[in-house]
N, C-alpha and C positions, 0 to 999 in steps of 0.2 A: 369687388364683382368687376368692375369697367376694367381692372388690371386684368382677369380673365378674360374677357369678353376680347380686350385688345388683341392679346396675346394670340388667341384663336384665331382672328381674323388676321393679322400678319401672317399668323403660320400659313393659311390657307394662300393670300396672295405669293410669298414665297413658292410655293408649290407650281402655283400657276405659271411664275413668272420664267422658271426654272428653263422651259425649254423655248424660250425665247434670248436667253442671255447669251448662247453660242452665237447668235447673229450678231449683237450688241459689240461682242469681242474682234470683228471684223474691223472696228472702225480704231483707228490706232488710240484715242485718248481714254477706250475703253480697256484696253489688252492687259493690263495691270491691276486696274482696279476691279473689276466684276471677281476673277478668281482669288482675289484677295480678299473681298466686301462679300461675297455672296457662298463662298465656296472654301475661305478661312486658306485659303493656299498660301503659304509662308507668312500668315498671320498668325502668330501667336499673342496671347493675351499680355497687356501690359502689366510689367512688374507692380505691385500693390504696393499699398501705401507713397503715393506721391501727389503730386499737383498735375493731373489730367487736363490739358484742355483741348477743346474742338474746334476747329474750324471749317471751312468749306471750300473758299477759294482761296488763288495765289496772292488776290488783295487782302484777304484777311489772314491768312498767314504770316505776310508782310505786316501787318498791323498788330500783331502780338510782339513783336520781337521786344521793345519797350519793356515788356512787362515781363517776359523769359529772362531777358538780361538781368533783371531786379532781385530774381530769386534764385534758391539755391539749384545751382546746375544739376547734381545728381539728382532730385527730386522730379525734374521735369520729365512729362511724357505728354504727345499731342499724337492726337488723330485729325484725320481730316477724308474729304469724300471725293475731291478730284485728283487727276495726275500731276497738274500744276502745283496745288496746294502741298500735295505728296513733298516735289524737289525742292520746296519753300523749307518744311517743317525738317527733312532729313538734314539740312544745313544747321539745325537747334540742337537736334540730342539724335543718339541713336535708338533711343525709345521712342520710335515714332512710327505710326500704324494705317492703315486705311481703317474706317471704322466699319465694321460688317452691317450687313443688315439686321435691323433691328430684331427679327426674331432670333437672330445668331448672339445675339446680346445676354441673352440669358445664363449662358452659362461662361459666354467668354469677358465679361467683366468683372474684374479683380478689386475686392475693398479699396479707395483710394481716399486720400485726407481732402480732397476739394477737387470739383469738376469746373470746369470755365468755360461755358461756350457762347464762342462769338456771335452775334447779331440774332438771326433767323432761323438760329439749326434749331425747329422744336421736335425734336425727336422724342416722344415721348418714355417709351423703356428705355433712354439711354437715363434721362434724367430719374424715372422712377426706379431703378435698380442701384444706379450709382448711391440715390438718397437711402433705400434699402440697406446698403452694403457701407453706411455712416459715413458716406461723403457729403462733406456741404456743398450746395448748388449753388453758381453764380451765374446769370446770364448778363454778359457786357456790350457794350456799345448796342444796346439794343434799340431796335427802331422797329417803327409800324406806320409805313408811306400811306398816303393819301388814298394812292389807287386800289392798295391790297386792304385795306383795314375793311371794307365794306362786306369784302369775302372771309376774311377772319370772323365778323360778326357773325355770319352767319353759321357758325363753326364754335359759335360763344363755349358752349356746352362741352366741345373739345378740351380748349385750350384750358379753359375753368378748373378740370380735371389734372391738365397737364403744370399747372402752375403751383398746384399745391405740392407738389415736389420741388419747388425754386426757392430758394430760401432768400437768394437777394437780387434784386434788378438792377443794371446802372444804363440807363436809358439816353440816348443820344439828346435829345431836346426835352423840353414840358409837354409839348404836343404829342410823341410817342412814350412818354408817362403816363398822359391821359389816355391813351387807346390802350396800351398795355394794362392797366389799370382796369379796364372796362373790361377787359376779357380773363380778370381772374387775378393778376400779380399783383403780390403784395409788398411791401419794402421797397419801394421803387425811390430811385435817388437819378437827380440828374446831373450828369456830369461832363457831356458834350461828349464829341466824336474822339475816341481814340487815337482815329489816323491824323488827325490835327495835333496830337500830342508831339508826336516826336516823326515830323516826316522825312520820307528818305532821302537822305542827300548823294548828290553824284560820287561815283566809289572811283571815277578815272575822267581826265580830261580830252574831250575828243578835238579833234582839228573841225573849226566851223569854216566851211567853204564861202566863196566870194557870193554876194548878193544873200538876197532875203531868204532866211531858212524857214518854209512853212512845214509845219510837222501835225499829222495828221492822225492822232492818239487813241488808242484803244479802241479802233473802229471796230464795228460788227456789220454782217452783211447789209448790203443796199447803201452803208454808208462810203463807203470807199469810193464807190461811184459819184455820189453826190460830190465827193471832196474832188477827185481827178477832174470831173466838170469844172470847179469853181476855181482850180486851179491853172486850168486851160485858159481862164480869160484873166484870169490875175496875172502870168506870164505875155500876155501879148502886151501888157503896159509894162512889164517890170522883167526883162531879157534877160537877165542872169537868175530869175528866182529859183530856188530848188523846193522840191518836195519832201519829205520822207513820209513814209507812210506806216502804222506800226499795228497791225489787225490785234484785237486783244485776244483769242486761241488762236493757238500754234496749229491746231488741224486745217486751219485756213491759211495757210502762208501759204501754200503751194496756188490755190483757186483766186488767192488775191492776187499774187504776181502775174499767172495768167490773164487776168482783168486788166492788169493795168500794163502786161507788156502789149495786149491787144490795143488799149488807148494810145501807148507811147507810140507804137508800129503807126498809126493812123494819122499823129499829129507828128512825127518825125522826132520823139523824144528820145533821150537816151534814158536808160532803165538798168540797175542792174540788184542783185539783190543782196543784203549785206552781210549775211552769211559767208559768201565768195570773194566779197571784196569790201572789207569793213574800212568805207569812208561815203560821203557824201557828193561824191567829183558829179554825178548824173542829175541829170534833169528830176527823174524820181527814185527814191531808192527804196525797196521794200525790205522791212526788218523783221528779218525772219530769226530771230533769236530772243529769248527772254533775259530780264535783268538789264536792258539798254535805256529803256525810256526815261528816265530820271537823268541821266547822262546827255539824250537828246535834249530835253528841256533846257538843259543847261547851257545849249547853245543857238536854242530855238527864237525866233524873232516874234513868229505866229504859230500857237496852238489852234488847232481844231481839234477841241476834246468829244471822242465819239463817244456813243453810247446813249446819246441823247437825241438825236435827230428821228431815230427809230425808241420805239415804247419799249426801250430798254430799262432803263431809269436813271442811267448817268453816272459818271466816275470821276474819280476822287481830284479835284482842280487844286488842289494845295500842292500836289506836286510840283506843278509848272508854276504856279503863284510864285513860289519862293525866289523864283529865278526874274519876276517881274516880266515874265512872258505876256503879250496881248493873246487874250483868249475869247474865244468863239467856240458858243457848245449851241445844244437844240434846246427845245421845249419839254422835253422828255428826262427832266434829272430827279425824278420823284425819290430815289432812294438815297439822292446827295444833297437835299435840301439843306439841311441842319450844316454843311462843307461850305455849299454856297452861297449861305447865308455869314461867314464866316470870310467870305476872299470879296475886296474890293475890286473892282473893274472886268468882271465876265461879262462878255454881251451875249446874252439870250437872245437865238433869232428861229424862225420858220426854218426849214429845210430849204424852200423855194428863196427864200431871202439872203442865202449864205454867199453865194457868189457875190452879190453889191455890197454884203459887209465887209468880204474881204478887200475888195476893191477899194472899199473906205478905210483899210486899216490904220491910214496915218489917224483919224480920229479918234481909234480906241485908245486907251489909255492903257500905261502896264499894271498889271495887276497884283494885288500882295493880301497877306494873310492880315485879316485883322483880329483876330482871336485864337486860342489855344484852348483844348480840353485838358482836364483834372485828372489825372491817373493816382492819386492819392489813395481815395476812397477804396478804388477797387484794390489796390495793392493790400490796404489796410484790410479787407475783406477777406484777402486770402491769407496773410499773415495772423491773424487776430485766432483764426481756425489754426495754422501749422505749429504756432507758440502754446495756444490754449490745449 
C-alpha cells in the first residue's frame, strides 16, 4: 500500500514540476540533466544484468573508482544526478546515465544483479523497484550527520519503509551505524569512509611558483571573500605569497573571477584565470577547470579547505593531507567528521579567526592521514551476488 501511495504522490509532484523545468534549464548546470532526468531525452534504460552504481556528486563519482576498477568492466552500469558527476562516470563506462526522476523509474529500470548506492541517495522507488526486479541492494559509505539526523528522525516512518528494500549497509562510522539502525536499517557494518581507501593521486607535476602558495580549495559562496581578505593580510607580511582559488562548482567560476578581479584591482594584485594561462605566476589564480585540485595540493604550502566556513558540511581533507599540507578549515564540517578524525594536523577555526591563524601558519604542523578504510567487505557483498 505504501508503494502505491508514494508512486501516486511522486506522479503528482512530477506533473506540478513540469511547467517550471524549462526555467531551470536556463542554468548551464541543468541544461543536460533536466531533459535526461525528467523527459528521458537521450536517456535509454541501462542494459540488464549488471552491477549498477548510483552516485550524486563529483566527489562521490570519484570515490567509487577503486570499486569499479576491481569489478568486471563489462558488467558496470552507473547513474548520477549531477552534470559534474556525469562527466566522471562517463570516463568509467559507456553504460552511464542520468538517473530519471522517481516516477519515470517504474518503466526505466531493468533487472540488475546488484544496485550499489553511495552515501545518502535515499530514492525510495529506486531501491523498491530494483529489489522487486531481483537486484541485491547495497548502501555504501552511508552517513548520517549530527545536523541532519533530527530531520531524518522526524521522517522515520518513511525511512523505515525505504530500508525494507536495502539488503546491506556499510557505514562510515559507528555513530552513523547507530543512527541508521534507529531509522530502520538492518545488516549494518562499519567499514570507514571509502574516500580514505584510495585517495586520488596527482595526475601530473605542476611547477610551483616562488613564495608561499596558499590554496583556497573547494570554496562556496561567501568563502572566497573571506579567503581573499585573509590573504591580503597574509601578503603584507609575505610579499611573494600566491593565492590559488578553486571554486567547488563550475557554474560559479565566472562570478568568483569577477569578485576576485575587483579585489585584485583594489589592492593592485595581479590575477588570471587558469583556463587561459595554466600557471600560478599571478598573485591570485582562479582555477576554472575540473580535475586539477589534487595536482595543486601537491605543490601547496597551505590549504584553506572550503565548505566548512559556511554550513555546507565540509570537504575531503585527506586529498591535501597526503602531501603534508598545512590545512585550515572551518567548524561546519559535519559531513566529514570521519575523515577529519582520520587526519592529524587539521586546524579548525571560526571564520572570524581565519586571518589571524593564517598569519600564524608557521605554528601549524603538516597534516597526514592516520587511518584508511576497508573496502573488502563491500567487494565481498557485491561479488557474493555475482558469483552466487
